C-alpha positions in Angstrom: 0.0 0.0 0.1 1.3 3.3 -1.0 -0.1 6.7 0.8 0.6 10.3 -0.1 -0.1 12.9 2.5 -0.6 16.6 1.4 0.4 19.1 4.1 0.7 22.9 3.3 2.9 23.7 6.2 4.7 20.6 7.6 8.2 21.7 9.2 10.3 20.1 11.9 10.7 20.7 14.5 7.1 21.4 14.8 5.4 24.5 15.9 2.1 23.0 16.8 0.2 19.8 17.8 -1.2 19.1 14.4 2.2 18.9 13.0 3.2 16.5 15.4 0.2 14.4 14.6 1.0 14.1 10.9 4.3 12.7 11.7 2.9 10.2 14.4 0.3 9.1 11.6 2.9 8.9 8.8 5.6 7.1 11.2 3.0 4.5 12.4 1.9 3.5 9.1 5.2 3.0 7.8 5.7 0.7 10.8 2.9 -1.2 9.5 4.3 -1.8 6.1 2.7 1.2 4.4 4.9 3.1 1.8 4.3 7.0 2.9 5.2 10.0 1.0 4.6 13.5 2.4 4.1 16.4 -0.2 5.0 19.6 1.3 5.7 23.2 -0.2 9.3 24.5 -0.3 8.9 28.0 0.9 9.9 29.7 4.0 9.4 27.7 7.1 7.1 25.2 5.1 9.1 22.5 4.2 11.9 23.1 6.4 13.0 19.9 8.2 16.0 19.4 10.7 18.6 17.2 8.8 18.8 15.1 12.2 14.8 14.7 12.4 14.1 10.9 12.8 11.2 10.7 9.9 10.6 7.2 8.8 8.5 8.4 5.8 9.7 10.0 2.4 9.2 13.9 1.9 8.7 15.2 -1.3 9.2 19.2 -1.5 7.4 21.2 -4.1 7.9 24.4 -5.4 10.4 27.0 -4.2 10.0 30.7 -4.6 6.1 31.6 -4.9 3.5 29.7 -2.8 -0.3 30.4 -3.3 -3.4 27.9 -3.5 -3.7 27.7 -7.3 0.3 27.0 -7.6 0.2 24.4 -4.7 -2.9 22.9 -6.6 -0.9 22.3 -9.9 2.0 21.3 -7.9 0.7 18.7 -5.7 -1.4 17.3 -8.7 2.0 16.7 -10.5 3.6 15.1 -7.6 0.6 12.8 -7.1 0.6 11.6 -10.7 4.2 11.0 -10.4 4.0 9.0 -7.2 0.4 7.3 -8.1 -0.5 6.4 -4.6 -3.4 4.2 -3.8 -4.9 6.7 -1.5 -4.4 10.5 -0.5 -4.6 12.0 3.0 -5.0 15.9 3.1 -3.7 16.9 6.3 -2.7 20.4 7.5 -4.1 23.3 4.9 -6.6 25.5 6.5 -8.0 27.6 3.5 -5.8 25.7 1.1 -7.6 22.3 1.6 -9.9 23.0 -1.4 -6.9 23.1 -3.7 -5.2 20.2 -2.0 -8.5 18.2 -2.4 -9.0 19.0 -6.1 -5.4 18.0 -6.8 -6.3 14.4 -5.2 -8.9 14.0 -8.1 -8.9 10.4 -9.2 -7.5 9.0 -6.0 -9.4 7.7 -3.0 -9.1 10.9 -0.7 -9.3 11.0 3.2 -9.6 14.7 4.5 -8.5 15.2 8.0 -10.4 18.2 9.7 -8.3 19.8 12.7 -10.7 22.8 13.4 -13.7 24.3 11.2 -11.3 25.5 8.3 -14.2 24.2 5.6 -16.8 26.1 7.6 -15.2 29.4 8.6 -12.7 31.8 6.7 -11.1 33.3 9.7 -7.6 31.6 10.7 -8.0 28.3 12.1 -11.5 28.3 11.4 -12.9 29.7 14.6 -16.5 29.9 13.9 -17.2 32.7 16.4 -19.0 35.8 15.9 -19.4 38.9 18.1 -18.9 37.3 21.4 -20.6 33.9 20.9 -20.0 30.5 18.9 -21.4 31.1 15.5 -23.9 28.6 13.8 -23.4 30.0 10.3 -21.0 28.3 7.9 -19.3 29.5 4.7 -20.9 26.8 2.5 -24.6 27.9 3.3 -24.0 31.6 4.0 -21.0 32.9 2.2 -21.5 36.5 2.2 -22.4 36.5 5.9 -19.1 34.9 6.3 -17.1 37.3 4.2 -18.5 40.2 6.1 -17.7 38.7 9.7 -16.2 40.9 12.1 -14.3 38.2 13.3 -13.0 37.4 9.8 -12.2 41.1 9.4 -10.3 41.2 12.6 -8.2 37.9 12.2 -7.5 38.0 8.8 -7.9 41.4 6.9 -6.4 43.4 9.7 -3.3 41.3 10.2 -1.4 41.5 7.0 1.6 40.5 8.7 0.4 36.9 9.6 1.2 33.9 7.5 -2.5 32.9 7.3 -3.5 36.2 5.8 -0.8 36.0 3.0 -2.0 32.2 2.0 -5.6 33.5 2.2 -5.2 36.5 -0.1 -2.6 35.0 -2.6 -5.3 32.0 -3.0 -7.9 34.3 -3.9 -10.2 33.8 -1.1 -11.4 37.3 -1.5 -13.2 36.3 -4.8 -15.8 34.6 -2.8 -17.9 33.0 -5.5 -15.0 31.2 -7.0 -13.9 30.2 -3.7 -17.4 29.0 -2.7 -17.6 26.9 -5.8 -14.2 25.4 -5.2 -14.9 24.8 -1.7 -18.2 22.9 -2.5 -16.7 21.0 -5.4 -13.8 19.7 -3.2 -16.2 18.6 -0.8 -17.9 16.3 -3.3 -14.5 14.8 -4.3 -13.8 13.3 -0.7 -13.9 9.6 0.1 -14.0 9.8 3.6 -13.9 12.7 6.4 -11.8 12.1 9.4 -13.7 13.8 12.5 -11.7 14.1 15.9 -15.0 13.9 18.0 -18.4 13.4 17.9 -19.3 16.8 18.5 -17.1 17.5 15.3 -19.3 15.1 13.3 -22.5 16.8 14.3 -21.1 20.1 13.4 -20.2 19.4 10.1 -23.3 17.0 9.4 -25.3 19.7 7.5 -22.4 19.7 4.8 -20.8 16.4 4.9 -22.5 13.2 4.2 -22.9 11.3 7.6 -22.0 8.0 5.9 -18.9 9.3 4.9 -17.7 10.5 8.3 -15.4 8.6 10.5 -14.4 9.5 14.0 -10.8 9.1 14.7 -9.3 11.2 17.6 -6.0 12.6 17.9 -3.4 10.3 19.6 -0.9 11.0 22.3 2.8 9.6 22.7 2.2 7.8 25.8 5.9 7.1 26.3 6.8 10.9 26.3 3.9 12.1 28.0 3.9 9.8 31.0 3.3 10.3 34.7 5.8 11.3 37.0 4.8 12.0 40.6 6.0 15.0 42.0 5.4 16.6 45.3 4.5 20.4 45.5 7.5 22.7 46.5 6.7 24.5 49.9 2.9 23.6 49.6 2.8 25.4 46.3 0.6 23.8 43.8 1.4 24.6 39.9 -1.8 25.3 37.9 -0.8 25.4 34.1 -2.5 26.9 30.9 -0.6 26.1 27.9 -1.0 26.8 24.2 -1.8 29.9 22.2 -3.2 31.7 25.6 -2.9 35.2 23.8 -5.8 34.2 22.0 -9.0 35.7 23.8 -11.0 32.7 22.7 -8.6 30.4 24.9 -10.0 32.2 28.1 -7.0 32.9 29.7 -8.9 36.1 31.2 -11.4 33.7 32.8 -8.7 31.4 34.5 -6.9 34.9 35.9 -10.2 36.2 37.2 -10.9 32.6 39.0 -7.4 32.8 40.6 -7.8 36.2 41.7 -11.0 35.3 43.4 -8.9 32.5 45.2 -5.8 34.4 46.1 -7.1 36.5 48.8 -8.0 33.3 50.9 -5.4 31.0 49.9 -1.8 31.3 48.5 -0.9 27.4 48.2 -1.0 27.8 44.1 0.9 29.3 41.4 -0.3 29.8 37.8 1.8 29.0 34.8 1.2 30.3 31.3 2.6 30.4 28.0 2.9 33.9 26.4 2.0 35.9 29.3 0.9 39.6 28.3 2.6 42.6 29.7 -0.6 44.0 31.3 -1.0 40.4 33.0 2.2 40.4 34.9 0.6 42.3 37.7 -0.8 39.2 39.1 1.3 37.9 42.2 0.5 34.4 41.4 1.3 34.3 37.8 4.7 32.8 36.4 5.4 32.9 32.6 6.6 29.9 30.6 8.1 30.1 27.2 7.4 28.0 24.0 8.3 24.4 24.8 9.5 21.5 22.8 7.5 18.2 23.0 10.1 17.0 25.5 10.1 19.9 27.5 6.1 20.1 27.4 5.9 16.7 29.0 7.9 18.2 32.0 5.7 21.0 32.4 2.8 18.7 32.7 4.4 16.3 34.9 5.2 19.1 37.5 1.7 20.3 37.1 -0.8 19.8 40.0 -3.6 20.5 37.3 -4.1 21.6 34.0 -6.9 24.0 33.1 -8.6 24.6 29.7 -11.1 27.5 30.1 -11.9 28.1 26.4 -14.9 30.2 25.3 -15.0 28.9 21.7 -16.1 25.5 21.0 -12.7 23.4 21.0 -12.9 20.9 18.1 -10.7 18.3 20.3 -8.4 19.5 23.2 -4.8 18.5 22.5 -3.2 20.1 26.0 -6.0 18.3 27.9 -5.1 15.2 26.1 -1.3 15.5 26.8 -1.9 16.5 30.4 -4.3 13.3 30.9 -1.5 11.1 29.6 0.7 12.6 32.2 -1.9 11.6 34.8 -2.8 15.4 35.4 -6.3 16.1 36.4 -7.9 18.6 33.8 -10.4 21.4 34.6 -12.0 22.2 31.3 -14.9 24.4 29.8 -17.9 22.3 28.8 -17.6 23.4 25.2 -17.2 21.6 21.9 -15.3 18.2 21.9 -13.8 18.6 25.4 -16.3 16.6 27.4 -15.7 13.7 25.1 -12.1 13.8 26.6 -12.7 15.1 30.1 -15.5 13.3 31.9 -16.9 15.1 34.6 -16.0 13.6 38.0 -14.2 10.6 36.2 -11.1 11.9 34.3 -11.3 15.5 35.4 -13.9 18.3 36.1 -15.9 20.7 33.7 -17.2 24.0 34.4 -19.7 26.4 32.3 -17.6 28.4 29.7 -17.0 32.0 31.0 -18.2 31.3 34.4 -14.9 32.3 36.6 -16.7 31.7 39.6 -17.5 27.9 38.9 -14.0 27.7 37.6 -12.7 29.0 41.1 -14.9 26.4 43.0 -13.5 23.5 40.6 -9.9 24.5 40.8 -10.6 24.8 45.0 -12.1 21.1 44.8 -8.6 20.0 43.6 -6.6 22.3 45.7 -8.6 20.8 48.9 -8.3 17.2 48.1 -5.3 15.9 46.7 -6.1 12.3 46.8 -9.4 13.0 44.7 -6.9 15.2 42.2 -4.8 12.1 42.0 -7.3 9.7 41.6 -8.9 11.7 38.4 -5.2 12.0 37.0 -5.0 8.1 37.3 -8.3 7.5 35.7 -7.2 9.8 32.8 -4.1 8.1 32.2 -5.8 4.5 31.9 -8.5 6.2 29.8 -5.8 7.3 27.3 -3.8 4.2 27.5 -6.9 2.2 26.5 -8.3 4.7 23.8 -5.9 7.2 22.8 -2.5 6.1 22.3 -1.1 6.5 18.9 -0.8 2.9 18.2 -4.4 2.4 18.7 -5.2 5.6 16.6 -3.0 4.3 13.8 -4.8 1.1 13.6 -8.0 3.0 13.1 -6.1 4.9 10.2 -5.1 1.6 8.6 -8.6 0.1 8.8 -10.1 3.1 7.2 -7.5 3.2 4.6 -8.2 -0.5 3.6 -11.7 0.4 3.3 -11.4 3.2 1.2 -9.2 1.6 -1.1 -11.1 -1.5 -1.5 -14.3 0.6 -2.2 -12.4 2.4 -4.9 -11.3 -0.8 -6.6 -14.9 -2.3 -6.5 -16.2 1.1 -7.9 -13.8 0.7 -10.7 -14.6 -2.9 -11.6 -18.4 -1.6 -11.7 -17.5 1.0 -13.8 -15.5 -1.4 -16.3 -17.8 -4.0 -16.2 -20.7 -1.5 -17.3 -18.5 -0.4 -20.1 -18.5 -3.8 -21.7 -22.3 -4.8 -21.0 -24.5 -4.2 -23.9 
């Protein structure tokens, strides 16, 4: 079996969890005897791979000086026709995904959804409008989306960002054309890979349900592993990791919750990545810089709990998964796909999104009862080992690939038979 993976911004070392996931999937398939070729643009940080990187799969870089959707489409199509894979997996792409899908025509194609990029034009596809999760989508209401304040704020007003460059150079501003391209590309997909049941429900108005398969992200349980540590001087670390500068991640809610607790107890410190200058006034706050995967596991291991206070509908919740794998209890907003990972009272605690008082009470429950916190952490680790380690997830990918390839062969046989039937 030969598989091609299309990814518009793979690089190594990675800057995000979705890149690590692509590597884990590709390496895992190779270990099971599958030939895997990753097609990635050779443009700036895209396609920049450390020569010392231990990649089991082949990498084919396309292009050099210019990068946009139409050009990437042509280069991917040429590369695929040269490789002639049995199936294509479309991975990271954001608004370039329609071009990548169309380049895969003629091959069984799997589309892996990380967020709402096929529903929302804003960077990462946030589906958020005027302070609330948005129920619209680009397929059914393109003009509502193109005039969305969140879209203008995240894309049109951020000309220095890499996403805006891709969006404009890929002609997304020509809404009727891009809208047609996205609708056309959806019809070309053999199977849509969703990370949670919530995501499957959210996409059900535009994707055929019979073509959707739920395969969660996995975690490397050998790197993200428990390491029992005791608090230093009775101070327990509460961690918030990821793109915390994004207001949709809810860092201000966690800061308010900790501010409520601080006057009556000073047995905790809050560690956040990417602390803003105006946040340095909080006496309980410590800043943590961006960490590699290996360093990241040590942050989890030294944490008493992880908080995921998002106010947008998180598609999955990678930081929650990594913390759970390290045996760390998670306190998370009851939004999006998070409740499918964090089962309230079993593998963590949930609170209503945006409610800092409820969040403070959940944090206090764990601070007051270390045995209960440890129990939740042990349950979380066991759940991950049984359901979300990468070997288990790779098996699911392999089964789906074999199914899609087999169905494509059967379909071709039917077509060939009909051609010779009179």
